[in-house]
C-alpha positions, 0 to 999 in steps of 0.5 A: 204989284209988279214981279220982275227977275233981276239977273244973276250976276253969278250966271251971266251978264244980261244987257236986255230986260227979262221978256214979259208975257202977260199981265195977270188980271185975275188971281184966286187963291194959292197961285205962284210964279216961279221966274227962270232961276228964281224962287216961287212967290204969290202971284197977284192980279196986275203982275207981269209974268217973265216968259220962262216962268212957271205958274202953279196953282192949288186946290180951288185957285185959278188964274187968267194971264193976257198973253197978247192984245189978242190972247189970254189963258186961264190956268185952272186949279192944281195946275203947272203951266210954263210960259215958253214963248211969247213973240208979239212982234213975230209975224204971225205972233207966237204963243207957246204954253207948256202944261204938265199938270192940271188945266189951262183954257185959251181964249182968243179973239174972234179970228185971232186963231188965223193970225197967230201961232198959239200953241199949248204943249202937253206931255202927249202932243200939242194943241194948236189954235185954229179957233177962238176958245179951247181947253187943254187937260193933263191928267196922269201924263196924258194931254186932252183938248176940249174945243168950245168954239172953232178948230184945234189942230192936235199934233202927237208928241214924237215917240 
């Protein structure tokens, strides 16, 4: 199943296609996607997620999205995640995820942390990849990072 976001002629005309961020490889349980300016819809494996979309998961649900050939994210249950930026052609390639609630894991191929600008924003700061596998959780508006392998740079949010 392929989800795409068509431009709303009442908002503005768009000449370029909606940027995509990645392909959903796993979708289990109540997983929804809300494209920019669109309505929530079920998210299934095989779907392509537009940049700017919000991924929401219910209890017991999870999703895995391949962001670039060298990176993927795992969105945990009861989470709210926005795919803010995916620029594969940038030097270095950039991925920015914004998690407002729940958990997201970052899976980077070995060595990819040094080759790309991969960041997960939380209400309390940014966790930037300097390794290959880490997870970020937001509880009660506070962000927490757990490093499984490699290094993560934590950048506190501005007061």
